PDB file of N, CA, C and O in Angstrom:
ATOM      1  N   MET A   1      57.598  28.626 -25.794  1.00  0.00           N
ATOM      2  CA  MET A   1      59.002  28.540 -25.449  1.00  0.00           C
ATOM      3  C   MET A   1      59.208  27.444 -24.415  1.00  0.00           C
ATOM      4  O   MET A   1      58.416  27.271 -23.489  1.00  0.00           O
ATOM      5  N   THR A   2      60.260  26.740 -24.597  1.00  0.00           N
ATOM      6  CA  THR A   2      60.561  25.732 -23.594  1.00  0.00           C
ATOM      7  C   THR A   2      61.434  26.326 -22.505  1.00  0.00           C
ATOM      8  O   THR A   2      62.100  27.341 -22.705  1.00  0.00           O
ATOM      9  N   LEU A   3      61.420  25.692 -21.374  1.00  0.00           N
ATOM     10  CA  LEU A   3      62.209  26.158 -20.235  1.00  0.00           C
ATOM     11  C   LEU A   3      63.699  26.097 -20.546  1.00  0.00           C
ATOM     12  O   LEU A   3      64.471  26.942 -20.092  1.00  0.00           O
ATOM     13  N   LYS A   4      64.095  25.097 -21.319  1.00  0.00           N
ATOM     14  CA  LYS A   4      65.506  24.953 -21.692  1.00  0.00           C
ATOM     15  C   LYS A   4      65.969  26.154 -22.519  1.00  0.00           C
ATOM     16  O   LYS A   4      67.065  26.671 -22.299  1.00  0.00           O
ATOM     17  N   PHE A   5      65.156  26.594 -23.453  1.00  0.00           N
ATOM     18  CA  PHE A   5      65.491  27.747 -24.285  1.00  0.00           C
ATOM     19  C   PHE A   5      65.620  29.004 -23.437  1.00  0.00           C
ATOM     20  O   PHE A   5      66.542  29.796 -23.630  1.00  0.00           O
ATOM     21  N   VAL A   6      64.701  29.185 -22.506  1.00  0.00           N
ATOM     22  CA  VAL A   6      64.729  30.364 -21.637  1.00  0.00           C
ATOM     23  C   VAL A   6      65.984  30.354 -20.780  1.00  0.00           C
ATOM     24  O   VAL A   6      66.634  31.388 -20.629  1.00  0.00           O
ATOM     25  N   LYS A   7      66.334  29.205 -20.217  1.00  0.00           N
ATOM     26  CA  LYS A   7      67.533  29.107 -19.384  1.00  0.00           C
ATOM     27  C   LYS A   7      68.795  29.404 -20.183  1.00  0.00           C
ATOM     28  O   LYS A   7      69.722  30.024 -19.662  1.00  0.00           O
ATOM     29  N   ARG A   8      68.843  28.976 -21.425  1.00  0.00           N
ATOM     30  CA  ARG A   8      70.027  29.209 -22.252  1.00  0.00           C
ATOM     31  C   ARG A   8      70.098  30.646 -22.750  1.00  0.00           C
ATOM     32  O   ARG A   8      71.192  31.179 -22.934  1.00  0.00           O
ATOM     33  N   SER A   9      68.976  31.268 -22.967  1.00  0.00           N
ATOM     34  CA  SER A   9      68.945  32.617 -23.531  1.00  0.00           C
ATOM     35  C   SER A   9      69.064  33.714 -22.483  1.00  0.00           C
ATOM     36  O   SER A   9      69.485  34.825 -22.806  1.00  0.00           O
ATOM     37  N   LEU A  10      68.711  33.436 -21.265  1.00  0.00           N
ATOM     38  CA  LEU A  10      68.695  34.458 -20.222  1.00  0.00           C
ATOM     39  C   LEU A  10      70.054  35.121 -20.005  1.00  0.00           C
ATOM     40  O   LEU A  10      70.102  36.349 -19.937  1.00  0.00           O
ATOM     41  N   PRO A  11      71.167  34.378 -19.890  1.00  0.00           N
ATOM     42  CA  PRO A  11      72.458  35.066 -19.697  1.00  0.00           C
ATOM     43  C   PRO A  11      72.812  35.992 -20.858  1.00  0.00           C
ATOM     44  O   PRO A  11      73.354  37.076 -20.637  1.00  0.00           O
ATOM     45  N   LEU A  12      72.517  35.587 -22.073  1.00  0.00           N
ATOM     46  CA  LEU A  12      72.804  36.443 -23.226  1.00  0.00           C
ATOM     47  C   LEU A  12      71.960  37.708 -23.187  1.00  0.00           C
ATOM     48  O   LEU A  12      72.448  38.796 -23.495  1.00  0.00           O
ATOM     49  N   PHE A  13      70.720  37.570 -22.816  1.00  0.00           N
ATOM     50  CA  PHE A  13      69.830  38.721 -22.724  1.00  0.00           C
ATOM     51  C   PHE A  13      70.320  39.695 -21.660  1.00  0.00           C
ATOM     52  O   PHE A  13      70.354  40.903 -21.891  1.00  0.00           O
ATOM     53  N   VAL A  14      70.696  39.178 -20.503  1.00  0.00           N
ATOM     54  CA  VAL A  14      71.181  40.029 -19.414  1.00  0.00           C
ATOM     55  C   VAL A  14      72.458  40.754 -19.829  1.00  0.00           C
ATOM     56  O   VAL A  14      72.606  41.948 -19.568  1.00  0.00           O
ATOM     57  N   LEU A  15      73.378  40.041 -20.471  1.00  0.00           N
ATOM     58  CA  LEU A  15      74.618  40.677 -20.917  1.00  0.00           C
ATOM     59  C   LEU A  15      74.355  41.733 -21.985  1.00  0.00           C
ATOM     60  O   LEU A  15      74.998  42.782 -21.988  1.00  0.00           O
ATOM     61  N   ALA A  16      73.431  41.468 -22.876  1.00  0.00           N
ATOM     62  CA  ALA A  16      73.113  42.454 -23.909  1.00  0.00           C
ATOM     63  C   ALA A  16      72.535  43.721 -23.284  1.00  0.00           C
ATOM     64  O   ALA A  16      72.894  44.829 -23.683  1.00  0.00           O
ATOM     65  N   ILE A  17      71.657  43.567 -22.323  1.00  0.00           N
ATOM     66  CA  ILE A  17      71.087  44.729 -21.633  1.00  0.00           C
ATOM     67  C   ILE A  17      72.176  45.487 -20.890  1.00  0.00           C
ATOM     68  O   ILE A  17      72.203  46.717 -20.919  1.00  0.00           O
ATOM     69  N   ALA A  18      73.075  44.768 -20.222  1.00  0.00           N
ATOM     70  CA  ALA A  18      74.172  45.424 -19.498  1.00  0.00           C
ATOM     71  C   ALA A  18      75.071  46.183 -20.461  1.00  0.00           C
ATOM     72  O   ALA A  18      75.512  47.292 -20.158  1.00  0.00           O
ATOM     73  N   PHE A  19      75.343  45.598 -21.609  1.00  0.00           N
ATOM     74  CA  PHE A  19      76.199  46.254 -22.600  1.00  0.00           C
ATOM     75  C   PHE A  19      75.531  47.514 -23.134  1.00  0.00           C
ATOM     76  O   PHE A  19      76.181  48.552 -23.260  1.00  0.00           O
ATOM     77  N   ILE A  20      74.265  47.440 -23.443  1.00  0.00           N
ATOM     78  CA  ILE A  20      73.538  48.601 -23.962  1.00  0.00           C
ATOM     79  C   ILE A  20      73.465  49.701 -22.910  1.00  0.00           C
ATOM     80  O   ILE A  20      73.659  50.877 -23.218  1.00  0.00           O
ATOM     81  N   THR A  21      73.187  49.319 -21.680  1.00  0.00           N
ATOM     82  CA  THR A  21      73.115  50.295 -20.590  1.00  0.00           C
ATOM     83  C   THR A  21      74.463  50.955 -20.370  1.00  0.00           C
ATOM     84  O   THR A  21      74.540  52.172 -20.202  1.00  0.00           O
ATOM     85  N   ASN A  22      75.518  50.168 -20.369  1.00  0.00           N
ATOM     86  CA  ASN A  22      76.860  50.703 -20.171  1.00  0.00           C
ATOM     87  C   ASN A  22      77.234  51.636 -21.319  1.00  0.00           C
ATOM     88  O   ASN A  22      77.899  52.647 -21.095  1.00  0.00           O
ATOM     89  N   SER A  23      76.827  51.322 -22.517  1.00  0.00           N
ATOM     90  CA  SER A  23      77.123  52.169 -23.670  1.00  0.00           C
ATOM     91  C   SER A  23      76.424  53.518 -23.554  1.00  0.00           C
ATOM     92  O   SER A  23      76.975  54.549 -23.938  1.00  0.00           O
ATOM     93  N   ALA A  24      75.216  53.499 -23.026  1.00  0.00           N
ATOM     94  CA  ALA A  24      74.436  54.730 -22.943  1.00  0.00           C
ATOM     95  C   ALA A  24      74.979  55.694 -21.900  1.00  0.00           C
ATOM     96  O   ALA A  24      74.864  56.908 -22.072  1.00  0.00           O
ATOM     97  N   VAL A  25      75.563  55.189 -20.832  1.00  0.00           N
ATOM     98  CA  VAL A  25      76.035  56.057 -19.758  1.00  0.00           C
ATOM     99  C   VAL A  25      77.547  56.221 -19.734  1.00  0.00           C
ATOM    100  O   VAL A  25      78.081  56.818 -18.799  1.00  0.00           O
ATOM    101  N   SER A  26      78.241  55.713 -20.727  1.00  0.00           N
ATOM    102  CA  SER A  26      79.702  55.814 -20.707  1.00  0.00           C
ATOM    103  C   SER A  26      80.137  57.264 -20.862  1.00  0.00           C
ATOM    104  O   SER A  26      79.491  58.064 -21.540  1.00  0.00           O
ATOM    105  N   SER A  27      81.216  57.563 -20.234  1.00  0.00           N
ATOM    106  CA  SER A  27      81.758  58.920 -20.240  1.00  0.00           C
ATOM    107  C   SER A  27      82.393  59.236 -21.583  1.00  0.00           C
ATOM    108  O   SER A  27      82.923  58.350 -22.254  1.00  0.00           O
ATOM    109  N   GLN A  28      82.336  60.500 -21.971  1.00  0.00           N
ATOM    110  CA  GLN A  28      82.964  60.903 -23.222  1.00  0.00           C
ATOM    111  C   GLN A  28      84.458  61.094 -23.042  1.00  0.00           C
ATOM    112  O   GLN A  28      85.176  61.275 -24.026  1.00  0.00           O
ATOM    113  N   GLU A  29      84.943  61.059 -21.808  1.00  0.00           N
ATOM    114  CA  GLU A  29      86.358  61.239 -21.547  1.00  0.00           C
ATOM    115  C   GLU A  29      87.123  59.922 -21.549  1.00  0.00           C
ATOM    116  O   GLU A  29      88.322  59.914 -21.267  1.00  0.00           O
ATOM    117  N   ASP A  30      86.466  58.811 -21.859  1.00  0.00           N
ATOM    118  CA  ASP A  30      87.127  57.509 -21.908  1.00  0.00           C
ATOM    119  C   ASP A  30      88.232  57.506 -22.946  1.00  0.00           C
ATOM    120  O   ASP A  30      88.073  58.023 -24.052  1.00  0.00           O
ATOM    121  N   LYS A  31      89.346  56.917 -22.571  1.00  0.00           N
ATOM    122  CA  LYS A  31      90.436  56.745 -23.525  1.00  0.00           C
ATOM    123  C   LYS A  31      90.104  55.558 -24.417  1.00  0.00           C
ATOM    124  O   LYS A  31      89.409  54.636 -23.990  1.00  0.00           O
ATOM    125  N   PRO A  32      90.594  55.571 -25.645  1.00  0.00           N
ATOM    126  CA  PRO A  32      90.415  54.403 -26.513  1.00  0.00           C
ATOM    127  C   PRO A  32      91.108  53.186 -25.901  1.00  0.00           C
ATOM    128  O   PRO A  32      92.128  53.317 -25.224  1.00  0.00           O
ATOM    129  N   VAL A  33      90.559  52.032 -26.141  1.00  0.00           N
ATOM    130  CA  VAL A  33      91.057  50.804 -25.526  1.00  0.00           C
ATOM    131  C   VAL A  33      92.513  50.519 -25.896  1.00  0.00           C
ATOM    132  O   VAL A  33      93.246  49.953 -25.085  1.00  0.00           O
ATOM    133  N   GLU A  34      92.943  50.890 -27.079  1.00  0.00           N
ATOM    134  CA  GLU A  34      94.331  50.613 -27.469  1.00  0.00           C
ATOM    135  C   GLU A  34      95.335  51.458 -26.696  1.00  0.00           C
ATOM    136  O   GLU A  34      96.520  51.125 -26.666  1.00  0.00           O
ATOM    137  N   GLN A  35      94.890  52.543 -26.071  1.00  0.00           N
ATOM    138  CA  GLN A  35      95.778  53.358 -25.244  1.00  0.00           C
ATOM    139  C   GLN A  35      95.872  52.829 -23.817  1.00  0.00           C
ATOM    140  O   GLN A  35      96.821  53.150 -23.101  1.00  0.00           O
ATOM    141  N   VAL A  36      94.906  52.027 -23.398  1.00  0.00           N
ATOM    142  CA  VAL A  36      94.860  51.532 -22.026  1.00  0.00           C
ATOM    143  C   VAL A  36      95.365  50.093 -21.930  1.00  0.00           C
ATOM    144  O   VAL A  36      96.026  49.735 -20.956  1.00  0.00           O
ATOM    145  N   ARG A  37      95.064  49.276 -22.919  1.00  0.00           N
ATOM    146  CA  ARG A  37      95.409  47.849 -22.887  1.00  0.00           C
ATOM    147  C   ARG A  37      96.402  47.512 -23.985  1.00  0.00           C
ATOM    148  O   ARG A  37      96.563  48.259 -24.951  1.00  0.00           O
ATOM    149  N   LYS A  38      97.068  46.370 -23.821  1.00  0.00           N
ATOM    150  CA  LYS A  38      98.078  45.938 -24.786  1.00  0.00           C
ATOM    151  C   LYS A  38      97.476  44.975 -25.805  1.00  0.00           C
ATOM    152  O   LYS A  38      96.480  44.306 -25.533  1.00  0.00           O
ATOM    153  N   ASN A  39      98.093  44.917 -26.973  1.00  0.00           N
ATOM    154  CA  ASN A  39      97.793  43.943 -28.017  1.00  0.00           C
ATOM    155  C   ASN A  39      96.343  43.998 -28.500  1.00  0.00           C
ATOM    156  O   ASN A  39      95.742  42.954 -28.754  1.00  0.00           O
ATOM    157  N   ILE A  40      95.787  45.171 -28.629  1.00  0.00           N
ATOM    158  CA  ILE A  40      94.439  45.334 -29.176  1.00  0.00           C
ATOM    159  C   ILE A  40      94.582  45.576 -30.674  1.00  0.00           C
ATOM    160  O   ILE A  40      95.236  46.527 -31.101  1.00  0.00           O
ATOM    161  N   GLN A  41      93.958  44.701 -31.468  1.00  0.00           N
ATOM    162  CA  GLN A  41      94.088  44.818 -32.913  1.00  0.00           C
ATOM    163  C   GLN A  41      92.754  45.057 -33.606  1.00  0.00           C
ATOM    164  O   GLN A  41      92.690  45.804 -34.582  1.00  0.00           O
ATOM    165  N   ALA A  42      91.694  44.435 -33.118  1.00  0.00           N
ATOM    166  CA  ALA A  42      90.422  44.487 -33.836  1.00  0.00           C
ATOM    167  C   ALA A  42      89.443  45.525 -33.299  1.00  0.00           C
ATOM    168  O   ALA A  42      88.525  45.924 -34.015  1.00  0.00           O
ATOM    169  N   LEU A  43      89.612  45.963 -32.081  1.00  0.00           N
ATOM    170  CA  LEU A  43      88.624  46.845 -31.459  1.00  0.00           C
ATOM    171  C   LEU A  43      89.160  48.253 -31.258  1.00  0.00           C
ATOM    172  O   LEU A  43      88.765  48.930 -30.309  1.00  0.00           O
ATOM    173  N   LYS A  44      90.030  48.697 -32.109  1.00  0.00           N
ATOM    174  CA  LYS A  44      90.619  50.029 -31.967  1.00  0.00           C
ATOM    175  C   LYS A  44      89.535  51.095 -32.049  1.00  0.00           C
ATOM    176  O   LYS A  44      88.617  51.010 -32.865  1.00  0.00           O
ATOM    177  N   GLY A  45      89.658  52.101 -31.187  1.00  0.00           N
ATOM    178  CA  GLY A  45      88.698  53.190 -31.163  1.00  0.00           C
ATOM    179  C   GLY A  45      87.566  52.986 -30.173  1.00  0.00           C
ATOM    180  O   GLY A  45      86.836  53.928 -29.863  1.00  0.00           O
ATOM    181  N   LEU A  46      87.410  51.765 -29.673  1.00  0.00           N
ATOM    182  CA  LEU A  46      86.367  51.470 -28.694  1.00  0.00           C
ATOM    183  C   LEU A  46      86.748  52.084 -27.353  1.00  0.00           C
ATOM    184  O   LEU A  46      87.890  51.928 -26.921  1.00  0.00           O
ATOM    185  N   PRO A  47      85.833  52.777 -26.679  1.00  0.00           N
ATOM    186  CA  PRO A  47      86.149  53.310 -25.347  1.00  0.00           C
ATOM    187  C   PRO A  47      86.471  52.169 -24.380  1.00  0.00           C
ATOM    188  O   PRO A  47      85.843  51.111 -24.426  1.00  0.00           O
ATOM    189  N   ASP A  48      87.446  52.393 -23.512  1.00  0.00           N
ATOM    190  CA  ASP A  48      87.874  51.343 -22.589  1.00  0.00           C
ATOM    191  C   ASP A  48      86.745  50.875 -21.678  1.00  0.00           C
ATOM    192  O   ASP A  48      86.711  49.702 -21.303  1.00  0.00           O
ATOM    193  N   SER A  49      85.831  51.753 -21.317  1.00  0.00           N
ATOM    194  CA  SER A  49      84.734  51.360 -20.425  1.00  0.00           C
ATOM    195  C   SER A  49      83.794  50.345 -21.077  1.00  0.00           C
ATOM    196  O   SER A  49      83.045  49.667 -20.374  1.00  0.00           O
ATOM    197  N   GLN A  50      83.819  50.228 -22.392  1.00  0.00           N
ATOM    198  CA  GLN A  50      82.963  49.279 -23.094  1.00  0.00           C
ATOM    199  C   GLN A  50      83.678  47.974 -23.411  1.00  0.00           C
ATOM    200  O   GLN A  50      83.049  47.020 -23.869  1.00  0.00           O
ATOM    201  N   PHE A  51      84.982  47.920 -23.174  1.00  0.00           N
ATOM    202  CA  PHE A  51      85.768  46.757 -23.571  1.00  0.00           C
ATOM    203  C   PHE A  51      85.383  45.483 -22.810  1.00  0.00           C
ATOM    204  O   PHE A  51      85.067  44.466 -23.429  1.00  0.00           O
ATOM    205  N   MET A  52      85.406  45.531 -21.478  1.00  0.00           N
ATOM    206  CA  MET A  52      85.111  44.326 -20.694  1.00  0.00           C
ATOM    207  C   MET A  52      83.659  43.859 -20.859  1.00  0.00           C
ATOM    208  O   MET A  52      83.434  42.655 -20.978  1.00  0.00           O
ATOM    209  N   PRO A  53      82.670  44.753 -20.870  1.00  0.00           N
ATOM    210  CA  PRO A  53      81.307  44.265 -21.137  1.00  0.00           C
ATOM    211  C   PRO A  53      81.190  43.591 -22.513  1.00  0.00           C
ATOM    212  O   PRO A  53      80.460  42.611 -22.665  1.00  0.00           O
ATOM    213  N   LEU A  54      81.898  44.108 -23.497  1.00  0.00           N
ATOM    214  CA  LEU A  54      81.873  43.495 -24.824  1.00  0.00           C
ATOM    215  C   LEU A  54      82.534  42.123 -24.799  1.00  0.00           C
ATOM    216  O   LEU A  54      82.023  41.181 -25.405  1.00  0.00           O
ATOM    217  N   MET A  55      83.661  41.999 -24.109  1.00  0.00           N
ATOM    218  CA  MET A  55      84.339  40.709 -24.012  1.00  0.00           C
ATOM    219  C   MET A  55      83.467  39.696 -23.260  1.00  0.00           C
ATOM    220  O   MET A  55      83.430  38.522 -23.628  1.00  0.00           O
ATOM    221  N   ASN A  56      82.774  40.138 -22.222  1.00  0.00           N
ATOM    222  CA  ASN A  56      81.858  39.247 -21.498  1.00  0.00           C
ATOM    223  C   ASN A  56      80.713  38.795 -22.396  1.00  0.00           C
ATOM    224  O   ASN A  56      80.277  37.647 -22.321  1.00  0.00           O
ATOM    225  N   TYR A  57      80.234  39.686 -23.234  1.00  0.00           N
ATOM    226  CA  TYR A  57      79.180  39.332 -24.192  1.00  0.00           C
ATOM    227  C   TYR A  57      79.691  38.276 -25.175  1.00  0.00           C
ATOM    228  O   TYR A  57      78.985  37.314 -25.476  1.00  0.00           O
ATOM    229  N   PHE A  58      80.924  38.457 -25.678  1.00  0.00           N
ATOM    230  CA  PHE A  58      81.521  37.461 -26.577  1.00  0.00           C
ATOM    231  C   PHE A  58      81.637  36.107 -25.878  1.00  0.00           C
ATOM    232  O   PHE A  58      81.315  35.075 -26.466  1.00  0.00           O
ATOM    233  N   ASN A  59      82.095  36.109 -24.629  1.00  0.00           N
ATOM    234  CA  ASN A  59      82.233  34.857 -23.878  1.00  0.00           C
ATOM    235  C   ASN A  59      80.903  34.125 -23.785  1.00  0.00           C
ATOM    236  O   ASN A  59      80.832  32.926 -24.056  1.00  0.00           O
ATOM    237  N   ALA A  60      79.865  34.830 -23.411  1.00  0.00           N
ATOM    238  CA  ALA A  60      78.547  34.204 -23.252  1.00  0.00           C
ATOM    239  C   ALA A  60      77.981  33.756 -24.596  1.00  0.00           C
ATOM    240  O   ALA A  60      77.368  32.692 -24.687  1.00  0.00           O
ATOM    241  N   SER A  61      78.178  34.548 -25.622  1.00  0.00           N
ATOM    242  CA  SER A  61      77.635  34.208 -26.936  1.00  0.00           C
ATOM    243  C   SER A  61      78.294  32.968 -27.517  1.00  0.00           C
ATOM    244  O   SER A  61      77.637  32.150 -28.161  1.00  0.00           O
ATOM    245  N   LEU A  62      79.588  32.833 -27.287  1.00  0.00           N
ATOM    246  CA  LEU A  62      80.330  31.695 -27.825  1.00  0.00           C
ATOM    247  C   LEU A  62      80.266  30.473 -26.921  1.00  0.00           C
ATOM    248  O   LEU A  62      80.649  29.374 -27.323  1.00  0.00           O
ATOM    249  N   GLY A  63      79.786  30.666 -25.709  1.00  0.00           N
ATOM    250  CA  GLY A  63      79.696  29.545 -24.778  1.00  0.00           C
ATOM    251  C   GLY A  63      81.044  29.105 -24.252  1.00  0.00           C
ATOM    252  O   GLY A  63      81.233  27.933 -23.928  1.00  0.00           O
ATOM    253  N   VAL A  64      81.983  30.030 -24.163  1.00  0.00           N
ATOM    254  CA  VAL A  64      83.319  29.713 -23.662  1.00  0.00           C
ATOM    255  C   VAL A  64      83.569  30.489 -22.378  1.00  0.00           C
ATOM    256  O   VAL A  64      82.809  31.386 -22.011  1.00  0.00           O
ATOM    257  N   ARG A  65      84.649  30.122 -21.710  1.00  0.00           N
ATOM    258  CA  ARG A  65      85.021  30.831 -20.489  1.00  0.00           C
ATOM    259  C   ARG A  65      86.463  31.280 -20.634  1.00  0.00           C
ATOM    260  O   ARG A  65      87.371  30.450 -20.675  1.00  0.00           O
ATOM    261  N   CYS A  66      86.676  32.556 -20.711  1.00  0.00           N
ATOM    262  CA  CYS A  66      88.018  33.115 -20.842  1.00  0.00           C
ATOM    263  C   CYS A  66      88.483  33.589 -19.473  1.00  0.00           C
ATOM    264  O   CYS A  66      87.761  34.294 -18.769  1.00  0.00           O
ATOM    265  N   THR A  67      89.686  33.197 -19.109  1.00  0.00           N
ATOM    266  CA  THR A  67      90.224  33.634 -17.815  1.00  0.00           C
ATOM    267  C   THR A  67      91.558  34.300 -18.003  1.00  0.00           C
ATOM    268  O   THR A  67      92.172  34.737 -17.029  1.00  0.00           O
TER     269      THR A  67
END
């Protein structure tokens, strides 16, 4: 492995681990994301506690910065 590959892959790996960890400990009392946030069309049924980690994962995977 080259150092460049490791540097590029590390943020994705960290976000994936954070997402998996957050999924494992999320509360069963979480409201669905469409009840908490506006204009949700594709992720209906997802617990709200998993929404932001998932969006952060998308940002890192696509190499974009959403603000």
